[in-house]
C-alpha positions as CSV (number, residue, x, y, z in Angstrom):
1,X,-133.9,81.0,-65.0
2,X,-132.2,82.4,-68.0
3,X,-131.0,85.9,-67.2
4,X,-131.8,87.4,-70.6
5,X,-135.0,85.5,-71.3
6,X,-136.4,85.1,-67.8
7,X,-137.4,81.5,-68.9
8,X,-136.8,78.3,-67.0
9,X,-133.7,76.6,-68.4
10,X,-133.1,73.8,-65.9
11,X,-134.9,72.0,-63.1
12,X,-133.6,69.9,-60.2
13,X,-135.5,67.8,-57.8
14,X,-134.7,65.6,-54.8
15,X,-136.5,62.3,-54.8
16,X,-137.0,60.1,-51.8
17,X,-138.6,56.7,-51.8
18,X,-141.2,55.9,-49.1
19,X,-140.5,52.1,-49.0
20,X,-143.2,50.0,-47.3
21,X,-140.7,48.0,-45.2
22,X,-137.4,50.0,-45.1
23,X,-139.1,53.4,-44.6
24,X,-137.9,56.6,-46.3
25,X,-134.9,55.9,-48.6
26,X,-132.6,58.7,-49.7
27,X,-131.4,58.9,-53.4
28,X,-127.9,57.6,-52.4
29,X,-129.5,54.2,-51.5
30,X,-131.4,53.6,-54.8
31,X,-130.4,55.9,-57.7
32,X,-127.2,54.0,-58.7
33,X,-129.1,50.8,-58.7
34,X,-131.9,52.2,-60.8
35,X,-129.4,53.7,-63.2
36,X,-127.5,50.4,-63.6
37,X,-130.8,48.5,-64.1
38,X,-131.9,50.9,-66.8
39,X,-134.9,52.0,-64.7
40,X,-133.9,55.7,-64.0
41,X,-135.9,57.0,-67.0
42,X,-139.1,55.6,-65.3
43,X,-138.3,57.7,-62.2
44,X,-137.5,60.7,-64.3
45,X,-140.7,60.4,-66.3
46,X,-142.8,60.0,-63.1
47,X,-141.4,63.2,-61.6
48,X,-141.6,65.2,-64.8
49,X,-145.2,64.1,-65.3
50,X,-146.1,65.1,-61.8
51,X,-147.1,61.7,-60.6
52,X,-145.1,62.0,-57.4
53,X,-146.3,63.7,-54.3
54,X,-144.5,67.0,-53.7
55,X,-143.9,67.7,-50.0
56,X,-141.9,70.9,-50.1
57,X,-140.2,73.4,-52.3
58,X,-136.8,74.9,-52.1
59,X,-135.0,75.8,-48.9
60,X,-138.3,75.8,-47.0
61,X,-138.9,72.1,-47.6
62,X,-138.8,69.8,-44.6
63,X,-135.7,67.7,-45.1
64,X,-137.3,64.6,-43.4
65,X,-140.3,64.6,-45.8
66,X,-140.6,62.1,-48.6
67,X,-142.1,62.0,-52.1
68,X,-144.4,59.1,-52.6
């Protein structure tokens, strides 16, 4: 939030991948690969368009939960 404006100026999200075989994968296992393959914008767009499943917000989120 911008102090003077009270408007949102930045957003951060933590994405986990609920893989059908490997289970829940944390960002450190797939983000570098998606960036090097040029696929990170697809993940970014999916999150920004709300096509992922939110499971928690902020400090109250269950750290073992995953976005699908």
